[in-house]
N, C-alpha and C positions, 0 to 999 in steps of 0.2 A: 474589365469593362471598358468599352471605347467611349470617346467623347460623346458620340451621338447617343449611345444607350444611357450614359450618365445624365444627359440633359433631361430635365424634368423629374429626376429622382428626388424623393422626399427622404431626407435623413432625420432620424430620431423623431419621426412623425411630426416634424416641425419646419425643417429647413429645405426649401425647394431649390434645386440647382438650376440656374438659368443659363449662364454662359461662362465657359472657361476663359479666364483672363491671364493666366500665367501657369508655367510648369517648371519644375526643376528636379534636382536629385532627391529632395525631401518630399516630393509629391506634387499636387496641383492646387491652384487657387481658383475658386469659382465665385462669380457673383451669384448670390442666392437671395432668397426671400424668406424672412421669418414670418410664417403664416399666422403665428400666434399674436405677434406684436405689429404685424403689417409694416415691416420696414426692410429695406435692403441691407444685406450683410455680405461679408466676404467669408468664404468657407475654405479652409485649407484641409485637404484630404491626403493622408499618407498613401504612398504608392503600395501596390499589392506585394512588392518585394520586401517590405519592411517586416522584420521578425517580431516575435512577441515581446522580446526584451526592449526593442526600440519603441514599440507601441506603448509599453508601460511607461518608459521614460518620457515619451512625447506627451502622454497624459499628465504626468507629474509636472513637467515644465509648463504646460498650458495653465495649470492651476497656479503655479508661481507667477507666470507672466500676468495673470489676471489681477494680481494685487498691485501692479504698476499702473496707477491712475494719474495721467498727466496729459495736458493739452497737446504735447508733442509726441505722444505714444498712441499707436493704433490700439484701441481698447479691445481686450479679449472678453467676449460675452459668455462663451459656453464651450464645452468640449464633450465628446462622447464617442461611442462606438456603435456602428450600425452594420451588423454582419461583419464582413471583412474590412470595412472602412472605418478607420480611426480619423476623427475630424476635429477641427478647432474652428469656432465661429468668432469672427472679429468684426469690428467696425468697418463698414464699407466707405472708403475715401474716394471721392471723385477727384481725380487729378492724374498726375504723371509721376513716374519714378524720377528721382534725381539723376539716375543713369541716362534716361532718355533725354532729359533736359540738357545734360552735359554733352551728349552726343550731338544734339542739334545745334547748340550754341557755342560749344568749345569753351574757352576760358571765360569764366564769369569775372566781373569786376571784383577787386579785392574786398571792398566793403560788403557787396552782396554775398560773396562767398562766406565772409566772416559771420554775417548775420544768420545764414543757414547753418553754419557750424555751431553757432551759439544755441540754436534751437535743438539741434541733435544732442549737444552737450547737456542741455537741461533734461532731456529725456533720459540720457545715460545716468546723470546724477540721481534722478528719481529711482531708476532701476537699481543702481548700486546701493542706494539707501535701503531698498527693499530686499537686498541680498541676491539680486538677479544679475548675472553677467550675460551680456548679449552674445558674444562670441563670433558674430558675423556682421560687424558694422561695415557697410559699403553703400555706394550710391543706389544700387538696385534695391536695397532694403529701406530706402527713404522715399516717402511719397510727398510731393508738393501738391497741396490741394488747390482748389480754384481761387483761394484768397492768398496763396503763396505761403501758407503755413506748412512747415516741415513736420512730418509724422514718421517716427521710426517704427518699423514692424519686424516681424519674425524673431521675437525674443525667444531665446532658449532652444530654437530648432537645432542649431549646431551642437549645443550642449547635450541635447537629448540623444544625439547619435553616439554617446560615449558613456560607458559605465563608470561608476564612482572611482574605480581603481585604474581606469585607462585614461591615457592622455595623448592618444594618437592624433595626428593632424586632421582636424575636422574644421570645415569652414571653407572660405575662398582664399586660395594661396596668395593672391595678389594683395590682400588686405590683412594678412595674418601677422601677428607679432613674433619677433625672433624667439622669445622664450617658449612659445607654443610649438615652433618648429623643432626645438630641442626636446620636446615631449613633456614640458612642465605644465602644470594645471593653469587654466586661464584665470586672470584676476581683473579687477577694474582697470589696472594699468594696461592690460592687453587691449581693452576697448579704447583707451586713450590713444594708444599707438595707431589703431585702425582709423580712429577719427582724424589723427594727424595726416594719414595717407589720403583720406577723403578731402581734407583741406588743401593738401598739395595738388590733388587732381583738379579741384574746382578752380584754383587760382592759376595753375599752369595750363589747363585745358587738356591735360593728358596725365595718365598715371606715371609714377616713376618707373624706370626700367621697362618702358613700353616695348612690346615686341619680344621680350626675353622669355624663353621657354621656362616652364614651371620649375624644373630641376635647377636651372641656372639662377632663376629668380630667388629661390629659397637659399641657395648657396651665397648669393650676393647679399642677401639680408643678414646672414650670419657672419660673413667674413669681410664683406666690402664696407666702404664708407657709407654712412647714412646719406640718402639722396639730398642734394642741395637744391632748394626751390629757386634760389637766386640765380643758379646756373641755367635754369630753364626759363626764367622770366626776366628779360632785359629791363633794367631800371627799377627793379623791385627794391623796396626799402630793406636795408640790411637787418633791421629789427624784426620785420615780418619773417625773414629767413631764419633768424635765430629762434623765434618763438616756435615755428613749425619744427625746427631741428630739435628743440627740447622735447616736443611731443614724440619725436621719432628716435629718441635716444635708445640705443640697443639695450642698455641696462634699465630694467623697469624702475629701479629706485631713483634714477636720474630724470625720469619724466615728470610731468606735472602730476600732482597728487590727486587731482580730480579733473574730469572733463570740463567742468565749469571754470576752473582756474585757467586751463588752456584757452578756452573760448574768450574769457575776459581779456587775457593778454593779447590774443590775436585781434580782437576788436580795437583795443587801445593802439596796437602797432599800426594797423591799417589806417587809423585816424591820425596818426602822427603824434599820439600822446605817449607819455612815458609809461612803460609797463610796470606792474607792481613787483614782479619777481625778477626782472632782467633789466638792470640799468644800462641799456645799450644805446644805440646810435640815435642821431637826430636826422631829419631830412637834410639833404645837402644844402649848403649855403647858396644864395643866389649867385648867378654867374657874374664874373667881373667884366664880361665882354659885350653884353647885349646892347647897352645904351649908356649914354653919359650919366643919366640919372641913376641907373643901377650901379654903375661903377662908383659913383659917389657914396651911395648907400652901403655898398660892399666894403668900401674903404673905411667908412665910419665904423661899420661892424667889426672889421679887423682890428682897428685901433682900439675899440672898446674891449675886445677880447685880450689884446696885449696889455691893456691897462689893468684888466682883472688879474691876469697872470702876474704882473708886477706887484699889484697890491697883495695878492696871495703870498707871493714870495717874501714881501716885507713883513707880513703878519707872521709867517712861519719863522722868519729870522728873529723877529722881536719877541715872540712868545713860544719858545721851543717846547715848553712843558704843557701847552694847551692841546688837548686831544682834538683831532679833526674827525670829520665824518667820512669814513672810508667806503669804498665800494663793497657790496655784499660779498664779492669774490676775493676781497683783499685779505691779507693776513696782517695782524697788528705789527706795527713797526717800533722796534725798540731803539733804533738808531737810523741815521741817514742811509739811504740806499743809492744805487747808481741807476740812472735811467736806462731802460733797455733800448737797443737800437731797432727801430721798426722801419727805417728808410728802405724802400724797395719792396716792402711787404704789401700784400693785398690789404685793403682797408679793413675787411672783416678780421683777418689775422692780427693786424696792428691793434685794433680796438680791444680784441680779446687779451692780447699781451699786456696792454697798458692797464686794463681793468684788473687783471690778475696780479699785476705789480702794485696795485693800490692807488692808481690815479683815478681821478673823477673828472666830470665835465665842468663847464663854467657854472658858477652859482646861479646865474639867471636862467640858464637852459636846463641845468641839472644833468647834462649828458656830454659825452665827448663829441666835439664838433669838428668840422673840417671845411676848408674851401678848396677850390680847384684852380689850377693854372695850366696853361698850355705849355708844352715842352716835350722832349723825347722821353721815352720809357713806356712801360705798359700802363694802359688806362686804369685809373682807380687804384694805383699803387702809391705808396707814400713818397712824396718828393722831399718834404722837409717836416720836421717835428719840433714841437716846443713843449717841454724843455728838450734841448739837444741830447743826443745819445751820450751816455757815460758821464753825465753831470749829476751831482748829488740831488736828492729830493727826499721828501718825507711822505708817508702814506697820506692820501687825501689831497695831494697836490693836483692842480688843474693841468690838463694836457689838451693840446689842439694839434691838428694835422693839416698839411697842405698836400693835395693829391694831384696826380697827373690827370688832366681833364680828358674825358673820352671824346672821340670825334663828334659824337652827338649824344643827346640825352644827358643824364646825370648818373653819378656813381651811387 
């Protein structure tokens, strides 16, 4: 049936098709009118090429999706079969897809992006609590309504395209998790991975591996390094980069345990707050070069940091049996250790190394801090460290770094 002949069709003696608004591999989406309740609805119709098994699973998934009631989910009202047409009736949202917004605007501000991700995460947490895995989280399946509220749609469509014993690649390759490429069953962690890719795209203004062909994209996802958001966005906070990287961990067990946990850490990171699960970096210290007033403030801050380090050292020397508060990544220290050498390393690698070794940040900031100095070397690599390399320390000791200043901007 062509678009013209479908227009005006009454499905189930209730839903009048008015205008086609989208189409894809799983069928078409129409704006319709519920003539019984006199309200606009969205009607998804399976394509005629769908087999009977697909239609049966489509119906089952429509029923499951209907139990997900949440302000950030496009509500499913009804489903049915009218002749050859299997259909799903949903809430009609006046707005634009997140895909269209991103294409028009490019990179969104980090805070705006994090707020949108938080809304999608709320929707996913509600779905996962109801036992529903989305399987196709991507900007095209998120609608921003006229008030800016994000609503996730198309629950279960990709899952319906697969029988219970089959785990073939279904969904959109650009947003699919590595374990699904390997043929494993989708889980809530698979949705978290896809949400991490959405966050990357909103903040960077483009998806990772843009322009890469599908086969190479899937191979890169399985064999290559996880995409670095900080490499794509100059001046991005290292903590934001690490939060997104955790969502994009290749091993599902190393990702956030829920979409909401990821969203909370992302919001905290973009606001410059300490995240709950990742005790990582602080915003860069103020420049030592901008003005006399700033030079004085920075000098005072540096002296204060050195005083804290000295005080901490005296405490550890005087009370060797007192347990300190280690980083969550640290291992218990039974005896003194030797400080790892991070001079010359990129700040991200340096911080990870120090945290893994059991160092922590200053007591007032709670994080590993750094300042910058002009000089030769690669920008944002470690120029000096405190404590110095190869000196003894105990787990929980405070560490600070001095970095090579970039030509402009901050590390």
